[in-house]
MOPAC internal coordinates of N, CA, C and O (Angstrom, degrees):
PM7 1SCF
backbone

  N    0.0000 0     0.00 0     0.00 0    0    0    0
  C    1.4585 1     0.00 0     0.00 0    1    0    0
  C    1.5303 1   110.84 1     0.00 0    2    1    0
  O    1.2310 1   120.86 1   132.17 1    3    2    1
  N    1.3295 1   115.95 1   -47.83 1    3    2    1
  C    1.4619 1   120.60 1  -178.17 1    5    3    2
  C    1.5180 1   111.03 1   -63.79 1    6    5    3
  O    1.2310 1   120.09 1   138.51 1    7    6    5
  N    1.3224 1   117.43 1   -41.49 1    7    6    5
  C    1.4587 1   120.84 1   179.58 1    9    7    6
  C    1.5146 1   111.33 1   -62.14 1   10    9    7
  O    1.2310 1   120.79 1   139.88 1   11   10    9
  N    1.3417 1   116.09 1   -40.12 1   11   10    9
  C    1.4608 1   120.61 1   179.05 1   13   11   10
  C    1.5253 1   109.91 1   -65.45 1   14   13   11
  O    1.2310 1   120.65 1   134.99 1   15   14   13
  N    1.3182 1   116.37 1   -45.01 1   15   14   13
  C    1.4611 1   120.88 1   179.64 1   17   15   14
  C    1.5309 1   110.58 1   -63.51 1   18   17   15
  O    1.2310 1   120.32 1   136.61 1   19   18   17
  N    1.3223 1   116.99 1   -43.39 1   19   18   17
  C    1.4644 1   121.29 1   177.86 1   21   19   18
  C    1.5271 1   110.84 1   -61.07 1   22   21   19
  O    1.2310 1   120.76 1   138.60 1   23   22   21
  N    1.3260 1   116.15 1   -41.40 1   23   22   21
  C    1.4678 1   120.18 1   179.43 1   25   23   22
  C    1.5212 1   110.76 1   -65.46 1   26   25   23
  O    1.2310 1   120.15 1   139.03 1   27   26   25
  N    1.3329 1   117.32 1   -40.97 1   27   26   25
  C    1.4644 1   121.05 1   178.49 1   29   27   26
  C    1.5243 1   110.89 1   -64.38 1   30   29   27
  O    1.2310 1   120.64 1   136.83 1   31   30   29
  N    1.3262 1   116.38 1   -43.17 1   31   30   29
  C    1.4659 1   120.37 1   178.63 1   33   31   30
  C    1.5256 1   111.05 1   -63.66 1   34   33   31
  O    1.2310 1   120.19 1   139.32 1   35   34   33
  N    1.3134 1   117.25 1   -40.68 1   35   34   33
  C    1.4645 1   120.97 1   178.40 1   37   35   34
  C    1.5207 1   110.36 1   -63.34 1   38   37   35
  O    1.2310 1   120.44 1   139.31 1   39   38   37
  N    1.3390 1   116.76 1   -40.69 1   39   38   37
  C    1.4636 1   120.28 1   178.76 1   41   39   38
  C    1.5234 1   111.24 1   -65.40 1   42   41   39
  O    1.2310 1   120.39 1   139.21 1   43   42   41
  N    1.3195 1   116.87 1   -40.79 1   43   42   41
  C    1.4687 1   121.06 1   178.82 1   45   43   42
  C    1.5222 1   110.10 1   -64.09 1   46   45   43
  O    1.2310 1   120.47 1   136.40 1   47   46   45
  N    1.3368 1   116.71 1   -43.60 1   47   46   45
  C    1.4740 1   120.41 1   179.34 1   49   47   46
  C    1.5234 1   111.00 1   -63.53 1   50   49   47
  O    1.2310 1   120.88 1   138.84 1   51   50   49
  N    1.3191 1   115.92 1   -41.16 1   51   50   49
  C    1.4646 1   120.33 1   179.54 1   53   51   50
  C    1.5280 1   110.17 1   -63.00 1   54   53   51
  O    1.2310 1   120.53 1   135.14 1   55   54   53
  N    1.3222 1   116.60 1   -44.86 1   55   54   53
  C    1.4639 1   120.69 1   179.08 1   57   55   54
  C    1.5301 1   111.25 1   -61.95 1   58   57   55
  O    1.2310 1   120.56 1   137.57 1   59   58   57
  N    1.3274 1   116.54 1   -42.43 1   59   58   57
  C    1.4640 1   120.70 1   178.85 1   61   59   58
  C    1.5305 1   110.68 1   -63.87 1   62   61   59
  O    1.2310 1   120.48 1   138.51 1   63   62   61
  N    1.3442 1   116.68 1   -41.49 1   63   62   61
  C    1.4641 1   120.94 1   177.94 1   65   63   62
  C    1.5177 1   111.13 1   -61.45 1   66   65   63
  O    1.2310 1   120.82 1   136.26 1   67   66   65
  N    1.3365 1   116.04 1   -43.74 1   67   66   65
  C    1.4635 1   120.21 1  -179.78 1   69   67   66
  C    1.5243 1   111.51 1   -65.12 1   70   69   67
  O    1.2310 1   120.41 1   139.63 1   71   70   69
  N    1.3348 1   116.83 1   -40.37 1   71   70   69
  C    1.4709 1   120.22 1   177.42 1   73   71   70
  C    1.5214 1   110.73 1   -63.15 1   74   73   71
  O    1.2310 1   120.49 1   137.45 1   75   74   73
  N    1.3225 1   116.67 1   -42.55 1   75   74   73
  C    1.4687 1   120.75 1   179.48 1   77   75   74
  C    1.5252 1   110.57 1   -64.03 1   78   77   75
  O    1.2310 1   120.10 1   138.36 1   79   78   77
  N    1.3258 1   117.41 1   -41.64 1   79   78   77
  C    1.4672 1   120.94 1   178.45 1   81   79   78
  C    1.5232 1   110.89 1   -62.67 1   82   81   79
  O    1.2310 1   120.26 1   137.87 1   83   82   81
  N    1.3366 1   117.10 1   -42.13 1   83   82   81
  C    1.4642 1   120.77 1   178.22 1   85   83   82
  C    1.5175 1   110.87 1   -64.17 1   86   85   83
  O    1.2310 1   120.44 1   139.09 1   87   86   85
  N    1.3353 1   116.76 1   -40.91 1   87   86   85
  C    1.4672 1   120.62 1   179.31 1   89   87   86
  C    1.5309 1   110.22 1   -64.08 1   90   89   87
  O    1.2310 1   120.35 1   138.17 1   91   90   89
  N    1.3344 1   116.94 1   -41.83 1   91   90   89
  C    1.4721 1   120.03 1   177.89 1   93   91   90
  C    1.5232 1   110.67 1   -63.78 1   94   93   91
  O    1.2310 1   120.47 1   138.89 1   95   94   93
  N    1.3197 1   116.71 1   -41.11 1   95   94   93
  C    1.4652 1   120.42 1   179.32 1   97   95   94
  C    1.5267 1   110.71 1   -64.19 1   98   97   95
  O    1.2310 1   120.32 1   138.03 1   99   98   97
  N    1.3410 1   117.00 1   -41.97 1   99   98   97
  C    1.4759 1   120.01 1   177.78 1  101   99   98
  C    1.5347 1   110.43 1   -63.23 1  102  101   99
  O    1.2310 1   120.51 1   136.77 1  103  102  101
  N    1.3159 1   116.63 1   -43.23 1  103  102  101
  C    1.4667 1   120.38 1   179.77 1  105  103  102
  C    1.5265 1   110.71 1   -63.32 1  106  105  103
  O    1.2310 1   120.14 1   138.37 1  107  106  105
  N    1.3258 1   117.34 1   -41.63 1  107  106  105
  C    1.4665 1   120.81 1   178.78 1  109  107  106
  C    1.5245 1   111.02 1   -64.81 1  110  109  107
  O    1.2310 1   120.43 1   139.51 1  111  110  109
  N    1.3356 1   116.79 1   -40.49 1  111  110  109
  C    1.4671 1   120.22 1   178.76 1  113  111  110
  C    1.5263 1   110.28 1   -65.23 1  114  113  111
  O    1.2310 1   120.34 1   138.42 1  115  114  113
  N    1.3184 1   116.96 1   -41.58 1  115  114  113
  C    1.4701 1   120.67 1   178.42 1  117  115  114
  C    1.5238 1   110.54 1   -63.53 1  118  117  115
  O    1.2310 1   120.45 1   137.18 1  119  118  117
  N    1.3431 1   116.74 1   -42.82 1  119  118  117
  C    1.4643 1   120.31 1   179.57 1  121  119  118
  C    1.5185 1   110.66 1   -64.09 1  122  121  119
  O    1.2310 1   119.87 1   142.29 1  123  122  121
  N    1.3214 1   117.86 1   -37.71 1  123  122  121
  C    1.4662 1   121.36 1   177.89 1  125  123  122
  C    1.5273 1   110.20 1   -62.90 1  126  125  123
  O    1.2310 1   120.23 1   140.67 1  127  126  125
  N    1.3321 1   117.16 1   -39.33 1  127  126  125
  C    1.4647 1   120.75 1   177.62 1  129  127  126
  C    1.5271 1   110.52 1   -65.41 1  130  129  127
  O    1.2310 1   120.64 1   137.37 1  131  130  129
  N    1.3246 1   116.37 1   -42.63 1  131  130  129
  C    1.4683 1   120.45 1   178.99 1  133  131  130
  C    1.5246 1   109.98 1   -63.27 1  134  133  131
  O    1.2310 1   120.50 1   134.85 1  135  134  133
  N    1.3264 1   116.65 1   -45.15 1  135  134  133
  C    1.4673 1   120.45 1   179.48 1  137  135  134
  C    1.5267 1   111.21 1   -60.15 1  138  137  135
  O    1.2310 1   120.40 1   138.00 1  139  138  137
  N    1.3226 1   116.84 1   -42.00 1  139  138  137
  C    1.4638 1   120.80 1   179.16 1  141  139  138
  C    1.5298 1   110.68 1   -63.72 1  142  141  139
  O    1.2310 1   120.39 1   139.37 1  143  142  141
  N    1.3167 1   116.87 1   -40.63 1  143  142  141
  C    1.4630 1   120.42 1   179.27 1  145  143  142
  C    1.5290 1   110.88 1   -67.60 1  146  145  143
  O    1.2310 1   120.16 1   139.95 1  147  146  145
  N    1.3249 1   117.30 1   -40.05 1  147  146  145
  C    1.4703 1   120.92 1   177.07 1  149  147  146
  C    1.5213 1   109.97 1   -60.17 1  150  149  147
  O    1.2310 1   120.40 1   135.41 1  151  150  149
  N    1.3308 1   116.84 1   -44.59 1  151  150  149
  C    1.4613 1   120.15 1   178.61 1  153  151  150
  C    1.5287 1   111.46 1   -62.54 1  154  153  151
  O    1.2310 1   120.65 1   138.17 1  155  154  153
  N    1.3289 1   116.36 1   -41.83 1  155  154  153
  C    1.4630 1   120.01 1   179.09 1  157  155  154
  C    1.5252 1   110.46 1   -61.55 1  158  157  155
  O    1.2310 1   120.56 1   133.75 1  159  158  157
  N    1.3351 1   116.53 1   -46.25 1  159  158  157
  C    1.4630 1   120.40 1   179.87 1  161  159  158
  C    1.5238 1   111.09 1   -65.06 1  162  161  159
  O    1.2310 1   120.16 1   138.49 1  163  162  161
  N    1.3028 1   117.30 1   -41.51 1  163  162  161
  C    1.4635 1   120.62 1   179.26 1  165  163  162
  C    1.5228 1   110.42 1   -62.29 1  166  165  163
  O    1.2310 1   120.29 1   136.99 1  167  166  165
  N    1.3205 1   117.04 1   -43.01 1  167  166  165
  C    1.4675 1   120.73 1   178.35 1  169  167  166
  C    1.5141 1   111.30 1   -61.37 1  170  169  167
  O    1.2310 1   120.73 1   137.90 1  171  170  169
  N    1.3363 1   116.22 1   -42.10 1  171  170  169
  C    1.4645 1   120.49 1  -178.50 1  173  171  170
  C    1.5224 1   112.42 1   -72.45 1  174  173  171
  O    1.2310 1   120.49 1   133.00 1  175  174  173
  N    1.3286 1   116.68 1   -47.00 1  175  174  173
  C    1.4614 1   120.93 1  -170.73 1  177  175  174
  C    1.5224 1   113.82 1   -89.88 1  178  177  175
  O    1.2310 1   119.72 1   153.68 1  179  178  177
  N    1.3082 1   118.15 1   -26.32 1  179  178  177
  C    1.4696 1   121.89 1  -179.06 1  181  179  178
  C    1.5307 1   109.75 1  -136.36 1  182  181  179
  O    1.2310 1   119.59 1  -113.40 1  183  182  181
  N    1.3330 1   118.39 1    66.60 1  183  182  181
  C    1.4674 1   119.55 1  -174.99 1  185  183  182
  C    1.5319 1   113.09 1   -59.64 1  186  185  183
  O    1.2310 1   120.23 1   142.54 1  187  186  185
  N    1.3353 1   117.16 1   -37.46 1  187  186  185
  C    1.4707 1   118.87 1   178.90 1  189  187  186
  C    1.5259 1   110.84 1   -67.46 1  190  189  187
  O    1.2310 1   120.91 1   138.12 1  191  190  189
  N    1.3184 1   115.86 1   -41.88 1  191  190  189
  C    1.4695 1   120.21 1   178.06 1  193  191  190
  C    1.5158 1   111.03 1   -63.05 1  194  193  191
  O    1.2310 1   120.75 1   138.43 1  195  194  193
  N    1.3232 1   116.18 1   -41.57 1  195  194  193
  C    1.4636 1   120.60 1   178.19 1  197  195  194
  C    1.5288 1   110.18 1   -62.35 1  198  197  195
  O    1.2310 1   120.44 1   134.04 1  199  198  197
  N    1.3128 1   116.77 1   -45.96 1  199  198  197
  C    1.4658 1   120.43 1  -179.39 1  201  199  198
  C    1.5252 1   110.74 1   -61.69 1  202  201  199
  O    1.2310 1   120.45 1   138.84 1  203  202  201
  N    1.3319 1   116.75 1   -41.16 1  203  202  201
  C    1.4571 1   121.14 1   178.63 1  205  203  202
  C    1.5332 1   110.43 1   -63.54 1  206  205  203
  O    1.2310 1   120.35 1   133.75 1  207  206  205
  N    1.3253 1   116.93 1   -46.25 1  207  206  205
  C    1.4617 1   120.43 1   179.90 1  209  207  206
  C    1.5293 1   111.28 1   -65.22 1  210  209  207
  O    1.2310 1   120.40 1   140.12 1  211  210  209
  N    1.3203 1   116.83 1   -39.88 1  211  210  209
  C    1.4689 1   120.50 1   178.82 1  213  211  210
  C    1.5264 1   110.27 1   -63.49 1  214  213  211
  O    1.2310 1   120.52 1   138.97 1  215  214  213
  N    1.3296 1   116.60 1   -41.03 1  215  214  213
  C    1.4662 1   120.97 1   178.52 1  217  215  214
  C    1.5305 1   110.16 1   -63.42 1  218  217  215
  O    1.2310 1   120.79 1   134.99 1  219  218  217
  N    1.3406 1   116.10 1   -45.01 1  219  218  217
  C    1.4674 1   120.31 1   179.25 1  221  219  218
  C    1.5265 1   111.26 1   -63.45 1  222  221  219
  O    1.2310 1   120.68 1   140.18 1  223  222  221
  N    1.3342 1   116.30 1   -39.82 1  223  222  221
  C    1.4677 1   120.09 1   179.77 1  225  223  222
  C    1.5254 1   110.72 1   -65.12 1  226  225  223
  O    1.2310 1   120.49 1   136.25 1  227  226  225
  N    1.3446 1   116.67 1   -43.75 1  227  226  225
  C    1.4601 1   119.28 1   178.54 1  229  227  226
  C    1.5232 1   110.76 1   -61.44 1  230  229  227
  O    1.2310 1   120.33 1   138.53 1  231  230  229
  N    1.3240 1   116.97 1   -41.47 1  231  230  229
  C    1.4591 1   121.36 1   179.82 1  233  231  230
  C    1.5331 1   110.32 1   -64.43 1  234  233  231
  O    1.2310 1   120.51 1   135.85 1  235  234  233
  N    1.3318 1   116.63 1   -44.15 1  235  234  233
  C    1.4678 1   120.44 1  -179.81 1  237  235  234
  C    1.5323 1   110.68 1   -63.39 1  238  237  235
  O    1.2310 1   120.36 1   137.53 1  239  238  237
  N    1.3201 1   116.93 1   -42.47 1  239  238  237
  C    1.4672 1   120.33 1   178.83 1  241  239  238
  C    1.5307 1   111.19 1   -65.40 1  242  241  239
  O    1.2310 1   120.46 1   140.34 1  243  242  241
  N    1.3275 1   116.72 1   -39.66 1  243  242  241
  C    1.4644 1   120.28 1   178.12 1  245  243  242
  C    1.5297 1   110.11 1   -65.71 1  246  245  243
  O    1.2310 1   120.34 1   139.34 1  247  246  245
  N    1.3302 1   116.95 1   -40.66 1  247  246  245
  C    1.4665 1   120.35 1   178.31 1  249  247  246
  C    1.5288 1   111.21 1   -62.61 1  250  249  247
  O    1.2310 1   120.76 1   137.39 1  251  250  249
  N    1.3325 1   116.16 1   -42.61 1  251  250  249
  C    1.4655 1   119.86 1   178.95 1  253  251  250
  C    1.5235 1   110.87 1   -64.18 1  254  253  251
  O    1.2310 1   120.53 1   137.15 1  255  254  253
  N    1.3201 1   116.59 1   -42.85 1  255  254  253
  C    1.4657 1   120.52 1   179.28 1  257  255  254
  C    1.5215 1   110.44 1   -63.31 1  258  257  255
  O    1.2310 1   120.20 1   138.67 1  259  258  257
  N    1.3247 1   117.22 1   -41.33 1  259  258  257
  C    1.4593 1   121.04 1   179.23 1  261  259  258
  C    1.5257 1   110.75 1   -65.59 1  262  261  259
  O    1.2310 1   120.15 1   139.63 1  263  262  261
  N    1.3299 1   117.31 1   -40.37 1  263  262  261
  C    1.4627 1   120.82 1   178.95 1  265  263  262
  C    1.5305 1   110.33 1   -64.10 1  266  265  263
  O    1.2310 1   120.21 1   139.09 1  267  266  265
  N    1.3395 1   117.20 1   -40.91 1  267  266  265
  C    1.4641 1   120.47 1   177.50 1  269  267  266
  C    1.5272 1   110.50 1   -64.48 1  270  269  267
  O    1.2310 1   120.59 1   136.64 1  271  270  269
  N    1.3364 1   116.47 1   -43.36 1  271  270  269
  C    1.4541 1   120.65 1   179.92 1  273  271  270
  C    1.5320 1   110.15 1   -61.96 1  274  273  271
  O    1.2310 1   120.71 1   135.22 1  275  274  273
  N    1.3250 1   116.24 1   -44.78 1  275  274  273
  C    1.4564 1   121.13 1  -179.31 1  277  275  274
  C    1.5267 1   111.05 1   -63.95 1  278  277  275
  O    1.2310 1   120.46 1   137.21 1  279  278  277
  N    1.3340 1   116.72 1   -42.79 1  279  278  277
  C    1.4639 1   120.53 1   179.77 1  281  279  278
  C    1.5266 1   110.76 1   -63.91 1  282  281  279
  O    1.2310 1   120.41 1   138.47 1  283  282  281
  N    1.3315 1   116.82 1   -41.53 1  283  282  281
  C    1.4710 1   119.76 1   178.31 1  285  283  282
  C    1.5233 1   110.26 1   -63.72 1  286  285  283
  O    1.2310 1   120.34 1   137.02 1  287  286  285
  N    1.3270 1   116.95 1   -42.98 1  287  286  285
  C    1.4651 1   120.68 1  -179.06 1  289  287  286
  C    1.5300 1   110.54 1   -64.66 1  290  289  287
  O    1.2310 1   120.23 1   137.24 1  291  290  289
  N    1.3262 1   117.17 1   -42.76 1  291  290  289
  C    1.4651 1   120.37 1   179.03 1  293  291  290
  C    1.5188 1   111.03 1   -64.59 1  294  293  291
  O    1.2310 1   120.73 1   138.34 1  295  294  293
  N    1.3214 1   116.21 1   -41.66 1  295  294  293
  C    1.4589 1   120.43 1   179.19 1  297  295  294
  C    1.5295 1   110.69 1   -63.98 1  298  297  295
  O    1.2310 1   120.85 1   137.28 1  299  298  297
  N    1.3140 1   115.98 1   -42.72 1  299  298  297
  C    1.4629 1   120.35 1   179.37 1  301  299  298
  C    1.5238 1   110.10 1   -64.08 1  302  301  299
  O    1.2310 1   120.38 1   136.29 1  303  302  301
  N    1.3343 1   116.89 1   -43.71 1  303  302  301
  C    1.4638 1   120.59 1  -179.89 1  305  303  302
  C    1.5267 1   110.43 1   -63.18 1  306  305  303
  O    1.2310 1   120.34 1   139.59 1  307  306  305
  N    1.3309 1   116.96 1   -40.41 1  307  306  305
  C    1.4597 1   121.01 1   179.22 1  309  307  306
  C    1.5395 1   110.52 1   -63.68 1  310  309  307
  O    1.2310 1   120.79 1   135.16 1  311  310  309
  N    1.3450 1   116.10 1   -44.84 1  311  310  309
  C    1.4666 1   119.88 1   178.76 1  313  311  310
  C    1.5280 1   110.85 1   -62.74 1  314  313  311
  O    1.2310 1   120.45 1   136.58 1  315  314  313
  N    1.3332 1   116.74 1   -43.42 1  315  314  313
  C    1.4659 1   120.75 1   179.88 1  317  315  314
  C    1.5271 1   111.02 1   -63.21 1  318  317  315
  O    1.2310 1   120.45 1   138.53 1  319  318  317
  N    1.3464 1   116.75 1   -41.47 1  319  318  317
  C    1.4604 1   120.13 1   179.93 1  321  319  318
  C    1.5268 1   110.50 1   -64.34 1  322  321  319
  O    1.2310 1   120.37 1   137.22 1  323  322  321
  N    1.3335 1   116.90 1   -42.78 1  323  322  321
  C    1.4690 1   119.57 1   178.69 1  325  323  322
  C    1.5278 1   110.85 1   -65.92 1  326  325  323
  O    1.2310 1   120.89 1   139.63 1  327  326  325
  N    1.3288 1   115.89 1   -40.37 1  327  326  325
  C    1.4644 1   120.68 1   179.80 1  329  327  326
  C    1.5266 1   109.84 1   -63.76 1  330  329  327
  O    1.2310 1   120.59 1   134.95 1  331  330  329
  N    1.3229 1   116.47 1   -45.05 1  331  330  329
  C    1.4640 1   120.28 1  -179.07 1  333  331  330
  C    1.5172 1   110.22 1   -66.20 1  334  333  331
  O    1.2310 1   120.21 1   140.03 1  335  334  333
  N    1.3199 1   117.20 1   -39.97 1  335  334  333
  C    1.4557 1   120.33 1  -178.98 1  337  335  334
  C    1.5268 1   110.89 1   -63.12 1  338  337  335
  O    1.2310 1   120.01 1   139.01 1  339  338  337
  N    1.3123 1   117.59 1   -40.99 1  339  338  337
  C    1.4626 1   119.79 1  -179.08 1  341  339  338
  C    1.5207 1   111.79 1   -76.76 1  342  341  339
  O    1.2310 1   119.76 1   147.68 1  343  342  341
  N    1.3267 1   118.05 1   -32.32 1  343  342  341
  C    1.4688 1   119.13 1  -177.63 1  345  343  342
  C    1.5175 1   112.05 1   -82.06 1  346  345  343
  O    1.2310 1   119.49 1   144.95 1  347  346  345
  N    1.3404 1   118.58 1   -35.05 1  347  346  345
  C    1.4631 1   119.52 1  -177.38 1  349  347  346
  C    1.5194 1   111.91 1   -82.01 1  350  349  347
  O    1.2310 1   119.81 1   144.62 1  351  350  349
  N    1.3072 1   117.97 1   -35.38 1  351  350  349
  C    1.4655 1   118.97 1  -177.81 1  353  351  350
  C    1.5164 1   112.32 1   -92.29 1  354  353  351
  O    1.2310 1   120.82 1   161.17 1  355  354  353
  N    1.3218 1   116.04 1   -18.83 1  355  354  353
  C    1.4493 1   119.04 1  -177.52 1  357  355  354
  C    1.5155 1   112.27 1    70.31 1  358  357  355
  O    1.2310 1   120.86 1  -165.63 1  359  358  357
  N    1.3157 1   115.95 1    14.37 1  359  358  357
  C    1.4589 1   120.96 1  -178.11 1  361  359  358
  C    1.5209 1   109.47 1  -122.00 1  362  361  359
  O    1.2310 1   122.02 1    -9.63 1  363  362  361
  N    1.3162 1   113.73 1   170.37 1  363  362  361
  C    1.4623 1   119.77 1   175.87 1  365  363  362
  C    1.5218 1   109.35 1   -71.45 1  366  365  363
  O    1.2310 1   119.49 1   -27.72 1  367  366  365
  N    1.3311 1   118.58 1   152.28 1  367  366  365
  C    1.4701 1   120.26 1   174.53 1  369  367  366
  C    1.5214 1   109.65 1   -58.38 1  370  369  367
  O    1.2310 1   120.42 1   -39.13 1  371  370  369
  N    1.3317 1   116.80 1   140.87 1  371  370  369
  C    1.4643 1   121.54 1  -177.24 1  373  371  370
  C    1.5210 1   111.62 1   -58.03 1  374  373  371
  O    1.2310 1   120.32 1   143.73 1  375  374  373
  N    1.3259 1   117.00 1   -36.27 1  375  374  373
  C    1.4560 1   119.71 1  -178.01 1  377  375  374
  C    1.5243 1   111.73 1   -66.20 1  378  377  375
  O    1.2310 1   120.05 1   152.33 1  379  378  377
  N    1.3318 1   117.51 1   -27.67 1  379  378  377
  C    1.4584 1   120.66 1  -178.08 1  381  379  378
  C    1.5252 1   111.29 1   -85.23 1  382  381  379
  O    1.2310 1   120.64 1   148.54 1  383  382  381
  N    1.3157 1   116.38 1   -31.46 1  383  382  381
  C    1.4537 1   119.60 1  -175.51 1  385  383  382
  C    1.5148 1   109.93 1    74.66 1  386  385  383
  O    1.2310 1   120.50 1   -29.56 1  387  386  385
  N    1.2864 1   116.64 1   150.44 1  387  386  385
  C    1.4582 1   119.97 1   179.62 1  389  387  386
  C    1.5261 1   108.22 1   -72.99 1  390  389  387
  O    1.2310 1   119.64 1   -42.68 1  391  390  389
  N    1.3285 1   118.29 1   137.32 1  391  390  389
  C    1.4588 1   120.50 1  -175.06 1  393  391  390
  C    1.5267 1   113.68 1   -59.52 1  394  393  391
  O    1.2310 1   119.32 1   148.38 1  395  394  393
  N    1.3521 1   118.91 1   -31.62 1  395  394  393
  C    1.4439 1   120.81 1  -179.59 1  397  395  394
  C    1.5260 1   112.64 1   -79.51 1  398  397  395
  O    1.2310 1   120.22 1   163.01 1  399  398  397
  N    1.3492 1   117.18 1   -16.99 1  399  398  397
  C    1.4552 1   120.32 1  -177.52 1  401  399  398
  C    1.5215 1   112.74 1   -98.88 1  402  401  399
  O    1.2310 1   120.25 1   168.70 1  403  402  401
  N    1.3385 1   117.12 1   -11.30 1  403  402  401
  C    1.4539 1   119.79 1  -179.09 1  405  403  402
  C    1.5169 1   109.99 1   -73.91 1  406  405  403
  O    1.2310 1   121.21 1   -32.27 1  407  406  405
  N    1.3367 1   115.29 1   147.73 1  407  406  405
  C    1.4660 1   119.29 1   179.25 1  409  407  406
  C    1.5323 1   110.42 1  -113.74 1  410  409  407
  O    1.2310 1   120.30 1  -159.88 1  411  410  409
  N    1.3325 1   117.04 1    20.12 1  411  410  409
  C    1.4606 1   120.19 1  -176.33 1  413  411  410
  C    1.5263 1   112.73 1   -87.05 1  414  413  411
  O    1.2310 1   119.78 1  -173.14 1  415  414  413
  N    1.2625 1   118.03 1     6.86 1  415  414  413
  C    1.4439 1   116.39 1   173.23 1  417  415  414
  C    1.4325 1   114.43 1   135.62 1  418  417  415
  O    1.2310 1   120.10 1   180.00 1  419  418  417

């Protein structure tokens, strides 16, 4: 009895999850259509405003990409420096301190 009830509940939950996913997908598709129409109207009715916003968006995206690139490069350089410090000196990185010499616990 319990197994049957558990199976029925699992099926109901699965169906509800699938319905919710379909509803979210429909809402996202509708929003994409609205966004496309807004862009079309903005381009037609406010071409200067559209050009200004497009320029700002490109700049913001380029800034974000540059920040990600810089962060990755800094992280890689930091990892390489720590790796080189431990492999060439055969010692722990100075910032970490040797585990037997630390007094932090």
